[in-house]
N, C-alpha and C positions, 0 to 999 in steps of 0.2 A: 687595522687595529686601532681602537680608540683608547686613549690614555687621558684621565682626568687626575688633575692636581688640584690640591686644596691649600689655601695660604695658613702656613702655622704662624700666628701672630706673635708668638713668644719669640720666634728667632727671625720673623719678618722674611721667611722664605717658602716657596711651593714646594709641597712634598706629593709625590706620588699617591693617589688615593685609589684608583681601580684601573685594570685594564680590561677590556672587553673587546674580543674578537669575534667577527662574524663576516666581515668582507674578505673577499678572496683577491680585490684589487685595489688600487689606489683610492683612498678617500679624497672626493673632490670637493665636498661640501659640509657643514655642520652647523648647527645653530641650538642654542637653548631655548626651551619654553618660556615664554614670558609670564605664563600662569602657573607653573608648576616647575619649581627649581630643581627638581629631581630627574626631569626628563629632558633628554637629549636626542637629537635626530641627526644622522648622518646619511650621506649619499657617496656612492663610489663609482668606479669606472665600469664595473660590471653590472650596471644599471640595477642597483639595489639601494633601497631606502630601509633603515633601520631606526626604529626608536627603542632608546635605551631608558632604563631607570638606573641611573647611577649609584643611586644609594643602595639599591639591592644587587648592582652589578649583573644585570641581565637584560636581554632583548625582551621587550613588551610586545612588539608588533614589527612586521617586516612586509614590504612591498617588493616582488620580484619583478623584473621585467619592465622598467620604466619606459616611457616613450622617450627614446634618445638619452643620452648621457647627461644627468642634471649638470647645469652650469651653475646655478642658483638655487639655494634652499631658505625658506623660511617657514615659521608658523602663522597660521591664518589669524586675522583679527577677530573673525567672527565665530569662530570655533575653538574650544579648548583642546581638541584633539585633532585638528585638521593641520595638514601639513602641504604646503604648497611648494612647487619645483618648476624649473623651466630650463629646457634645453637650449642651446645656442641660437636656435632658429626660431624657438617658441613652439607651440603657445604655452600658456601657464596650465599647469594641471594641479588639481586639488584633491589630497587623499586624506581620508577620515581614518586615523591611526588606531582603530580598535582590533583587538584580538579577543577571541573567544576560547573557552575551554572545551566546547563542544562544536562540531561542524554545523553550519547552518543549513537548514532544509529549504526555508523560504523566507520572504520579509514581505512587509506591507507598509507604504507610508499612509498616514492619516488622510482621509478624502478632504477634510475641511481644517483641520489645524496644520498649518504649513510646517514642514520639517519633523513633526512627529512619526517615529518610526519603531516598529517592532520586527524582532528577529525570531524565528522559532528554530529550534535546534534538535539534532538527533537524540540528545539525551531526555528530550521531552520538556527542556527550560524555555524561558522566553526572555528575550533581552529588549527592554524598552527604553528609548532615547527622547528625551525631552528638549526642545529648542529653547534658547533665552535662558539657560541655567548651567550649571556645571554638568557635562555630561556623566550620567551615570548608568551603570548595567544592572537591571532589576533582574533577579532569577526568581523564576515562579514554575515548579513542576507539580504534576499531580500528586496528591497525598500520598498514594501507594508506592511512590518511587523515592520519597524522602528517606534518607540515610542509606540509600542502596546506590549501587553502581550501574543498576539496570537502565537500558535505554529504550524510550518508546517515543520514536520520532513524531514531530509535530507535521500532520499532514494537510492541515488547512488553518487559515487566518483570515479573518474578516473584521474590520473595525464597524461598529455600530455606527450608521450614517446620522444618527439622531443625539450621538453623545461625543465628547471630546476624550471620554476615558474609557468606554464600555468596549469590549473586545471578545469576539467568539473565537475559541481555539479547539481544534480536534487533535487527539492523539491516536496513534494507531491502536494502541490497547485500552487506553483509558477514557475514550470517547469524548464528548463534547462538554466544555464548560463556558458560562459567561463569566468574564474576569474584569475587575476593577483595574485598570492598568496604574491608577494613581495611588491606591490604597494596597495594590498587591493582594488582593483577597477575591476568593471565588464567589460569586454572587448565585449560581445556579449550576449545578452537575446534572446534566440531563441523562436521562436513564433510557436504555435500549430495550426493545423486548426480547432481544436474544443475546446471550453473554458472548456469542461469538462475531455479532455484528461489529463491523469497524468502519469508520468514515473516511472516504477520500477526498471529498470536496463538500463545501457548504456555501451558501449565498443568501443575503437578506432579500426579503421581497419589498421592495421600494414602496409599492402602492398601499402595503398593509404594515403600519408601524407595530414592531415587536414580532413580527413573523418573519421565520427563516427556513430554509429547506437544506436538507443534507442527502449526499449520496454516497451509498455502500460502496466498499472497496471490492467485495467478493461477489455480491450480486447486485443486479440492476435495481434496488429498492430505493424509491424516492420517499423520505419522510419530510413530514410538514410540522413545524414546531412553534410554539408561541412562547416567549420569554417568561410568561407568568406561570407556566406548569412544567414540571421536570420530565414527563412523558409526551411521546409525539401525539399530535392531533389525528394523524393519518399515517397510513404506510402503504404505499403504492408499488406494486412490482411491475417495471416497466420493460426489465430485459433479464436474461439468465446471467449476463456478465456484468462485471462491475463497473463503475462510473470512472471517467478519466477526469472530466471537468463539468462544472455547473455555472450558468450565468442566467439570471432572471431579467427578462425585458420589462420596463415599466408598462402600465396600462392605466386607464382613467380610473379615478377613484370609484367605489361602488357607489350604486344608487341610494337615495335616501331611504327607499323602502327598506334597505336592509338594516339602517340604522348605521351609526358611527361608532365603531368599537373604541374610537379615542385614541390619543397618541402616547406612547409610553414616554414617561417623564422621570428623570433621575430623581429620586428621593435620597437627599444628602445625609439624612440621618439613618434611613434603614437600609439603604443600597439594595433597592429592589425596583421593579418597574411597577406604576400604578397607572390605572386608566382614567383619563378625564374626559367627560362629555360635554358637547356644547349645550348651553341652556335652551338654546332655540329648538334643539332636536330632542326629542323625548328619548331616553336610554333604550337600547335595544332589549328585546325580549332574549330569554336564554336560548330558545330555538334559533332565534335570528343570529345571535353570537356564534352558535355551533355551526350554522351553514357559513357565515363569513369565514371563521377560522379554518374550517375543514376544507373549504374551495376557496383560496386565496386568489385575488385576481392576479392576472399576469401570466406570461409564457415563460418556460425555462428552456433554455439551450441545453440540451443533454448531450454529453459526447462520453462514449462508452469505450472500454479496454479493448474491444474487438474491431474498433474502428467505426462502428455505428454513430450516426449523428441525427438528433432530431429535435423538433420544436413542439414542446408538451404544453397544451392549455391547461393549466391547473384549475381554473374555475369549471371548465367544461369536462375535465377528466378525459381528454382525447387528444390524440396526435394530430397536430396541424400538418405535420410533416414527420417522416422517419426514412432514413435510408439504414436499413438493417443492419448491414456488415459492410466493412470496406477497409482497404489497405491505408495505412497511415503514413506509408513512406513510398520511396521510389519502387515501382514495379521492374524487374530484370528479365522475367521470362514469362512466356504464356504459350500454352498448347491446348487444342481441342482433344477430347477423348475420342481415341482411334474408333470405337464402335458406337460413340453416341455424340454426334456434331452438335447436340444442344449443351453439352457440358465444356466449360472452358476453364483451365486452371491457372493460376497466376502466381508467380514467385516473387517476394518482394523483401526490400532491405528491412521491413519491420520484423522479419523472423517468422513470418507465416506463410503457407500456401493456401489459397482460397481456391473453391471450385464455384463456378458461376452457372446459372441458369440464363441461357442468352435470350429465352422468349420473356422471362420475367425481368430481366435484368437485376436480379438479385444473388447474393452469395447465398449457396445452399449448403455449404460444408466450410469448415474452416481447421486447419491443424492447430494444436495448441500453443505454439509459438515457442519463444526462448531459445531457438535453434542457432541463433546468429543470422547473418545475412544470408537469404537464400537466393543464389546466384541463379541456379538452372533447377528445371524438373523433368521429370520422364514419366509417362503413364506406363503400368504394367501391361503386358500384352494378355490377350484373351479375356476371361470373364473375372479376373482379379481387380477388386477395386482399390488398388495400391498406386500411390505416387511416391517414387524416388526423388529425394531432393538433395543438391550440392550446397553445401553451407560453409561459411567462413569459419565456424567455430567448432563444429562438433562434426566434421567430415561429412559422409551421406547417411542419410536416414530414410527409412520407408515408413510412410504413412497410410495407414487403412482409413478410407474417408468413408466408412458406414455410416448410416443414419443414426445409429445408436453410439452412445459414447463408450469408451473401454473403461472399465472400473479398476481393472488389475492385469498386469502383464507379468509372467513368470518363466524364466529361463530354466530349462533342465538342468539339473546338478550334475546329471550322469551323461547325458547326450546333449552336445552343444547346438546341434542341429535342429532342436526343438523348441518350439516357444508355445506357451499357453496364454489365451487372453479371454476375459470374461467381460459380459456387456449386459446393457439393460434389456436387450432383446431376448435373455434368458438363455443364451449359448455360452458353452466352454468350448473354444476351439482350440484344437492342437494343429499346428502349422510347422513345416519346416522352414529354414530361412530363407528359401527361395519363394516362399508364398504358398506352397502346395498344402492345402488341408488334407490332414490324416484323420482326424476325428471331429465329429461336432456332438457335444453331449447337452442333450436339451432339458431345461429346468422349468419348473413351474412359475417361476418369477425371475426378477433379475437377478444376475449373479455378480456378487461383490467382491469376491475373493478367491484366489485359488494357489496352492503351493505343491510343488513337486516333492515326492518323498527323498530324503536325503539317503536311502538305503537301496531303493528300489527303482530303476530309472523307468519302469512302466507304470508308476502307481502316482496319481494326483489327486487331491483332495481339492472341494469347493465349498464354499459358504454362500447360501442362497437367502432371497427376500423371504422365503416361506419358513424361515428359522430352521431349516436343517443343513446339517453337514453330510456330504456325500464323498465316497472314495470311489475312484473309477480306476480300472486295470487295463491298460492300453493293449496289452498282448492278446487280449481276446476281440472277437469282432462284435460283441454286443455293445450297445450304446446304453445299457441300463446300469446303475451304480453297481458296485461290489459289495457295499456296504453303506448304511444310512443311519446317521446318529441324529435322534431328537431330544429336545429338553430346554432349548433356549425359548424365552417367551417373546422374542422380537427378532427381525431380521438379523442375519449373521453377515457382518462386513469384512472379516478376515478369518483365514485358517493358517496355521504354521505348524509344520512337523519338525520335532525335535531333531537336532542335528548329532545328539550324543546317545540318545535313547530309542533304540528301534522300536517302530509300531506306536509311539507316542505323538500325539499333535494336540494343539490348543485352538481354540475359537473363541470369537468374542460373543457373549460378555460374562465372565471368562471361564470356559469349562476345559479340562483336560481330559482327554480321551485316550484309552488303550485299545489301539485298533486289534491286538491280539485277543482281547477279552471280551471285544464288542460292547464296551462299557464305559461310562464317565466315572473317574476314579477321583476327581475332585472338583470342586466349584469355588473360584476366587471372587470375593465380593471387594466393594469399596467404590468403584466408578457409579455414577449416575447417568451415565449417557452409554449408549452402545458404544463398545470398544473398536476403533479404527485401526490402531497401530499395535502389533504384536511381534516380539523379538525374543527370540531364545538366546541366551547367553552361549558362547561357542567354547566355553572351558568348564563352566560348573553346570552340570546337567538340571539342577532343580531350580535355577534362576531364570526368572522371564521378565520382560519388560512390557508394559501396555500403556496405551495413551489415547485419549479421545477429546471430546469438545468440552468436557467438564473441566478442563485444565489440569 
């Protein structure tokens, strides 16, 4: 417990000003800040440092688990919020006693200005620290978050290598901005072709001043940008899975035949980038500029969420090297497929099972992941293309490693032994939980959604790429639908039976059908994109929730 007493000059005696409790064991050292008379630091035998604001009677920062029990404690001469401590045998440790209102996602030191530092937070804010002056916390959030408690984590931060103040920052939902860290202003907000695109990583192109690249988080789209315009110069889809990290390797500057696009110079008055060209080299033509900007020199090291790694030549627009899939953590188990010795399955700490073709040395299938550590795997016997995995978090799971992705899976409400899956191969397949196929319903296109009837255990509805809704009856041997409903102008992503009104089902985007009347009884408008999420209320029969990519 720390007690602060203040001199009462009228009576010339010290009176108790505040009591502050945070330590659980004996306080072994304390000291006042020489720069801020309200700040006090204390250390205790439980290896805890606490910085207090005595005027406000609260702890403003704490450091748990110091290296040894501090024997001595003092504030740093070089930092207004730096605290140094030493255990009896040393060495001396220095702690920057900052605390934040929001968790830190990542931070970046400035590559040229020693000591300058930026933190990105989960609430979307930035904290910028400047050496040589009183430490300050600058908060800058995207405009759409101002005045709200919404969180939009910072996903990437990179200082401009040609400026002491400019910074590229990306948020998960609010895209990429070029920020002036000194004036705390947004210079440019960059616009994406799709509202659902989000940036996982970004990097400057060292050999092309003013150019940078971004990697999307959901799909492997590499975008090339110039700070002088808000839209991308080029969008290149490199893989189906999103980026994990990006780094640009430097290459020699472009030949004079292409012209020199100039170096970006910070305009102190207008806060934007301008181009300057050498007098000895004529300014490039528009065609030459476009060629240079859309094909920047340099190679990008690309790491993807599925473990793929490659070196991409941005000038030639081709891979120098690509390992398409791979584990990113320890492999715990591997087994060959019993009836095909060319296929090898591996289980990994990264939460995935991958199937490898030993002839091409490439991964041909990978499980969705997020299963926790996969310690063991077992191939299903016979002609079932299934693998069972033993996991640290979710028990056992069975993975169908077919060539086409599964768009929807639905467990029967009335028969717990039956499962339906829909796939891009045009099939809705009904299986038992041991993998036995009961029915295969062929569709003219990809099947995106399926749902079992809440009232009839043998009835299931599907939504297809051909814009039709079909209802199948499993009690018959026919593979033809019992009823077909048309009326959608685009592919149907989902269908849902009402849990409260027998024979009523809905489908995106958004139609309500009465199975007993063979008719559409209502059309709900409002969405601007095909509906992917549908959910009936389980207590009120006329309430329906829908959601899609239009936000």
